[in-house]
C-alpha positions as CSV (number, residue, x, y, z in Angstrom):
1,M,-24.1,6.7,-44.6
2,E,-20.9,8.8,-44.9
3,A,-18.3,8.7,-42.2
4,G,-19.2,10.9,-39.3
5,E,-22.8,11.8,-40.2
6,G,-24.9,12.9,-37.3
7,P,-24.1,14.6,-34.0
8,I,-21.2,13.4,-31.8
9,G,-22.3,12.9,-28.2
10,R,-20.2,9.9,-27.1
11,V,-16.5,9.5,-27.6
12,A,-14.4,6.4,-27.1
13,V,-11.0,7.0,-25.7
14,I,-8.6,4.1,-26.4
15,G,-5.6,4.3,-24.2
16,T,-5.6,6.6,-21.2
17,G,-2.0,7.6,-20.7
18,V,-1.1,11.2,-20.5
19,I,-2.5,12.1,-23.9
20,G,-5.6,9.9,-23.6
21,A,-6.4,11.1,-20.1
22,S,-6.1,14.7,-21.3
23,W,-8.4,14.1,-24.3
24,A,-10.9,12.5,-21.9
25,A,-10.9,15.5,-19.6
26,L,-11.4,17.8,-22.6
27,F,-14.3,15.8,-24.0
28,L,-16.0,15.8,-20.6
29,A,-15.5,19.5,-20.3
30,R,-17.2,20.0,-23.6
31,G,-20.3,18.1,-22.5
32,L,-19.6,14.8,-24.1
33,E,-20.0,11.3,-22.7
34,V,-16.7,9.3,-22.6
35,V,-16.1,5.6,-22.6
36,A,-12.5,4.7,-22.0
37,T,-10.3,1.7,-21.9
38,D,-6.6,0.9,-21.2
39,P,-5.1,-2.5,-20.4
40,A,-2.4,-1.2,-18.0
41,A,-2.8,-2.0,-14.3
42,G,-4.2,0.9,-12.4
43,A,-5.2,2.8,-15.5
44,E,-8.7,3.6,-14.3
45,A,-7.5,5.2,-11.0
46,R,-4.8,7.2,-12.9
47,L,-7.4,8.5,-15.3
48,T,-9.8,9.5,-12.6
49,D,-7.0,11.3,-10.8
50,Y,-5.9,13.1,-13.9
51,I,-9.4,14.4,-14.7
52,R,-9.8,15.5,-11.1
53,H,-6.6,17.6,-11.2
54,A,-7.4,19.0,-14.7
55,W,-11.0,20.0,-13.9
56,P,-10.3,23.3,-12.1
57,T,-8.2,24.5,-15.1
58,L,-11.0,23.5,-17.5
59,E,-13.5,25.3,-15.3
60,E,-11.4,28.4,-15.6
61,I,-11.3,28.1,-19.4
62,G,-15.1,27.6,-19.5
63,L,-17.2,24.5,-19.3
64,A,-20.0,23.5,-21.7
65,E,-23.5,23.4,-20.2
66,A,-23.5,19.6,-20.0
67,A,-20.0,19.3,-18.7
68,D,-19.7,16.7,-16.0
69,P,-16.6,14.8,-14.9
70,S,-18.7,11.8,-13.9
71,R,-20.0,11.2,-17.4
72,I,-17.2,8.6,-18.0
73,A,-17.2,4.9,-18.0
74,F,-14.1,2.7,-17.9
75,V,-14.4,-0.7,-19.7
76,A,-12.2,-3.7,-20.1
77,T,-11.8,-3.9,-23.9
78,P,-11.6,-1.6,-27.0
79,E,-14.6,-3.4,-28.4
80,E,-16.7,-2.4,-25.4
81,A,-15.4,1.1,-25.5
82,V,-16.4,1.7,-29.2
83,A,-19.9,0.1,-28.9
84,G,-22.3,3.0,-29.4
85,A,-19.4,5.6,-29.9
86,D,-19.9,8.5,-32.3
87,F,-16.1,9.2,-32.5
88,V,-13.0,7.3,-31.5
89,Q,-9.8,8.8,-30.3
90,E,-7.0,6.2,-30.1
91,N,-3.9,6.9,-28.0
92,G,-2.1,3.6,-27.9
93,P,1.7,2.9,-28.1
94,E,3.6,4.5,-30.9
95,R,4.4,1.1,-32.5
96,L,3.0,0.3,-36.0
97,D,2.5,-3.4,-35.3
98,V,0.5,-2.6,-32.1
99,K,-1.5,0.0,-34.0
100,Q,-2.3,-2.3,-36.9
101,D,-3.5,-5.1,-34.6
102,L,-5.6,-2.7,-32.6
103,Y,-7.1,-1.1,-35.7
104,V,-8.3,-4.5,-37.0
105,R,-10.2,-4.8,-33.7
106,L,-11.5,-1.2,-33.7
107,D,-12.5,-1.3,-37.4
108,A,-14.5,-4.5,-36.8
109,A,-16.3,-3.3,-33.7
110,T,-17.0,0.3,-34.5
111,S,-20.1,1.4,-36.5
112,P,-19.1,1.9,-40.1
113,D,-20.1,5.6,-40.1
114,V,-17.8,6.5,-37.2
115,V,-14.4,8.2,-37.6
116,I,-11.4,6.5,-35.9
117,A,-8.7,9.0,-35.2
118,S,-5.2,8.3,-33.9
119,S,-3.2,10.6,-31.7
120,S,0.0,9.2,-33.3
121,S,2.8,11.8,-33.2
122,G,4.7,10.3,-36.1
123,L,3.1,7.3,-37.8
124,K,1.5,7.6,-41.2
125,P,-2.2,7.0,-41.4
126,S,-1.8,4.9,-44.6
127,D,0.3,2.5,-42.5
128,I,-2.2,2.5,-39.6
129,Q,-5.2,1.8,-41.8
130,A,-3.4,-0.8,-44.0
131,R,-5.3,-3.8,-42.6
132,C,-8.7,-2.2,-42.0
133,R,-11.8,-3.3,-43.9
134,R,-13.1,0.3,-43.8
135,P,-9.9,2.4,-44.1
136,E,-11.9,5.4,-45.4
137,R,-12.8,6.5,-41.8
138,V,-9.3,6.1,-40.3
139,L,-7.1,9.2,-40.0
140,V,-4.6,10.9,-37.6
141,G,-5.9,13.6,-35.2
142,H,-2.6,14.5,-33.6
143,P,-2.8,16.8,-30.5
144,F,-0.2,18.6,-28.6
145,N,0.5,17.9,-24.9
146,P,-1.6,18.5,-22.9
147,P,-4.6,18.3,-25.4
148,H,-7.0,19.8,-22.9
149,L,-5.0,23.1,-23.0
150,I,-3.1,23.3,-26.3
151,P,-5.4,24.1,-29.2
152,L,-3.5,22.6,-32.1
153,V,-4.6,19.3,-33.7
154,E,-3.0,18.0,-36.9
155,V,-5.5,16.1,-39.1
156,V,-3.9,13.8,-41.6
157,G,-5.6,11.5,-44.0
158,G,-4.2,8.3,-45.4
159,E,-4.2,7.1,-49.0
160,R,-7.7,5.6,-48.5
161,T,-9.2,8.1,-46.0
162,S,-12.3,9.8,-47.3
163,E,-12.9,13.5,-47.6
164,A,-16.0,13.1,-45.5
165,A,-14.0,11.6,-42.6
166,I,-11.5,14.4,-42.8
167,A,-14.3,17.0,-42.8
168,T,-15.9,15.3,-39.8
169,A,-12.7,15.3,-37.8
170,M,-12.0,18.9,-38.6
171,A,-15.5,20.0,-37.6
172,F,-15.4,17.9,-34.5
173,Y,-12.1,19.3,-33.2
174,A,-13.1,22.9,-34.1
175,G,-16.3,22.4,-32.2
176,L,-14.3,21.4,-29.1
177,G,-12.5,24.8,-29.3
178,K,-9.4,23.3,-30.8
179,H,-7.5,24.8,-33.8
180,P,-7.3,21.9,-36.3
181,I,-5.0,22.2,-39.4
182,R,-5.1,19.8,-42.3
183,I,-1.8,18.2,-43.3
184,R,-2.0,17.5,-47.0
185,K,1.0,15.2,-47.3
186,E,1.9,12.2,-45.1
187,L,5.2,12.9,-43.4
188,I,7.0,11.2,-40.5
189,G,6.2,13.4,-37.5
190,H,3.6,15.4,-39.5
191,V,4.4,19.1,-39.4
192,A,4.7,20.7,-36.0
193,N,6.9,17.9,-34.6
194,R,9.2,18.3,-37.6
195,L,9.5,22.0,-36.8
196,Q,10.2,21.1,-33.1
197,V,12.8,18.5,-34.1
198,A,14.6,20.9,-36.3
199,L,15.0,23.2,-33.3
200,F,15.9,20.3,-31.0
201,R,18.7,19.3,-33.3
202,E,20.4,22.6,-33.3
203,A,19.8,23.1,-29.5
204,Y,21.4,19.8,-28.8
205,H,24.3,20.6,-31.2
206,L,25.0,23.9,-29.5
207,V,25.1,22.2,-26.1
208,D,27.3,19.4,-27.5
209,I,30.0,21.8,-28.8
210,G,30.0,23.8,-25.6
211,A,28.5,27.0,-27.0
212,V,25.9,27.2,-24.3
213,T,24.7,25.2,-21.2
214,V,21.3,23.5,-21.2
215,A,19.9,26.4,-19.1
216,E,21.3,28.9,-21.5
217,V,19.9,27.3,-24.7
218,D,16.5,27.1,-23.0
219,A,16.7,30.7,-22.0
220,A,17.7,31.7,-25.6
221,I,14.2,30.5,-26.6
222,S,12.0,31.1,-23.6
223,H,13.3,34.7,-23.1
224,G,13.6,35.4,-26.8
225,P,11.9,34.2,-29.9
226,G,9.7,31.8,-28.0
227,L,7.7,34.7,-26.7
228,R,6.9,35.8,-30.2
229,W,6.3,32.2,-31.4
230,A,3.5,31.9,-28.8
231,L,1.7,34.7,-30.6
232,L,2.4,34.3,-34.3
233,G,3.9,31.8,-36.7
234,P,7.4,32.1,-38.3
235,V,6.3,33.3,-41.7
236,M,4.1,36.1,-40.2
237,L,6.8,37.1,-37.8
238,N,9.3,37.2,-40.7
239,H,6.8,39.5,-42.5
240,L,6.6,41.8,-39.5
241,S,10.4,42.0,-39.3
242,G,10.5,43.3,-42.8
243,G,8.9,46.6,-41.8
244,A,7.2,48.5,-44.6
245,G,8.6,46.1,-47.2
246,G,7.1,43.1,-45.4
247,L,8.1,39.5,-46.2
248,R,9.6,40.3,-49.6
249,H,12.1,42.8,-48.0
250,A,12.9,40.3,-45.2
251,L,13.6,37.5,-47.6
252,D,15.7,39.7,-49.9
253,H,17.6,41.4,-47.1
254,L,18.2,38.4,-44.8
255,G,18.0,35.6,-47.3
256,P,21.8,35.2,-47.8
257,F,22.3,35.2,-44.0
258,K,19.6,32.5,-43.6
259,E,21.3,30.3,-46.3
260,T,24.7,30.8,-44.7
261,T,23.3,29.8,-41.3
262,W,21.5,26.8,-42.8
263,A,24.7,25.5,-44.2
264,D,26.4,25.8,-40.7
265,L,23.7,24.0,-38.7
266,G,24.9,21.0,-36.7
267,R,24.0,17.3,-37.2
268,P,24.5,15.9,-33.7
269,S,24.3,12.2,-32.8
270,L,22.3,11.3,-29.7
271,D,25.0,9.1,-28.4
272,E,25.4,8.3,-24.7
273,A,27.8,11.1,-24.2
274,L,25.4,13.8,-25.5
275,K,22.4,12.3,-23.7
276,S,24.4,12.3,-20.4
277,K,25.4,15.9,-21.0
278,L,21.8,17.0,-21.7
279,V,20.4,15.2,-18.7
280,A,23.1,16.5,-16.4
281,G,22.6,20.0,-17.6
282,L,18.8,19.7,-17.1
283,D,19.3,18.3,-13.6
284,E,21.4,21.3,-12.8
285,A,18.8,23.7,-14.1
286,L,16.1,22.0,-12.1
287,A,18.0,21.8,-8.9
288,S,16.5,25.0,-7.5
289,L,13.0,24.4,-8.9
290,D,9.9,22.6,-7.7
291,Y,8.8,20.4,-10.6
292,P,5.0,20.3,-9.7
293,A,5.1,24.1,-9.3
294,V,6.7,24.5,-12.7
295,V,4.0,22.3,-14.3
296,A,1.3,24.3,-12.5
297,A,2.8,27.6,-13.6
298,R,3.1,26.4,-17.2
299,D,-0.6,25.4,-17.3
300,R,-1.7,28.7,-15.6
301,L,0.2,30.8,-18.0
302,I,-1.1,28.8,-21.0
303,V,-4.6,29.5,-19.9
304,E,-3.9,33.2,-19.4
305,L,-2.2,33.4,-22.8
306,L,-5.1,31.6,-24.6
307,K,-7.5,34.0,-23.0
308,A,-5.5,37.0,-24.1
309,K,-5.1,35.7,-27.6
310,A,-8.8,35.1,-27.9
311,E,-9.4,38.8,-27.1
312,S,-6.8,40.0,-29.5
313,A,-6.8,40.6,-33.2
314,L,-4.1,38.0,-33.8
315,P,-4.9,35.2,-36.3
């Protein structure tokens, strides 16, 4: 049997921190049964609490007919969690040695036709699957936080991952209402995180040299290009900025400026001085804000934006 054949009705969630708990909430909202495990003390209570708080937002987005927050079991070991699972979503620590040890156990205990996907934000799937007997069903399915709201999932296969496993993962995530993209080359940080890190590097550099405060560099994005980036990607936006001439005109006209700016971008070092400056600047920006209210507002606006995008002609 090829990896992932047959319907997916039960998902094992391995690791129930912020990412794992969010995945669990989404799976439940899409009418799936969830079996979860996490060795941390108090993990089950935190998972239950997370799902309870996320459920009203998931109701607003729209629940599947079989959606039920009680269709979850918490078990003691990964082996118990994957017994009878149709798909595995692993969310353990971002340490290769820990991942490899865990995947030896998952690989041995999971039915051979079941895909095992890692939420890893930066590790390469070839390294994760290196010690597995059935590496063909191991891949990365990297979400963005929080997974129950943000649609993007990066699907990355390793050197020994089968096309069948990749197809299964892509179809599974799409069926959840996610927007999976296939990453065709293994890279540290995959793709979206690399784009983010490029922006972080210049943002931290600009704060470091005193060009802007932390609040101002955040405003430069959130009140400027970030509003467009929430709607369309950078290449499409570049095309629109070219007017009638489109992307070709934009590249010809602004190409020299882009190259000059690339050459001038900073290469900051995250030493203690810069980290202290960033943290102090953020503390100042947050002084007049209520943190839980900010998180709630973020989630509410994401839901409203997703609904508006779904009703639009945007890709």
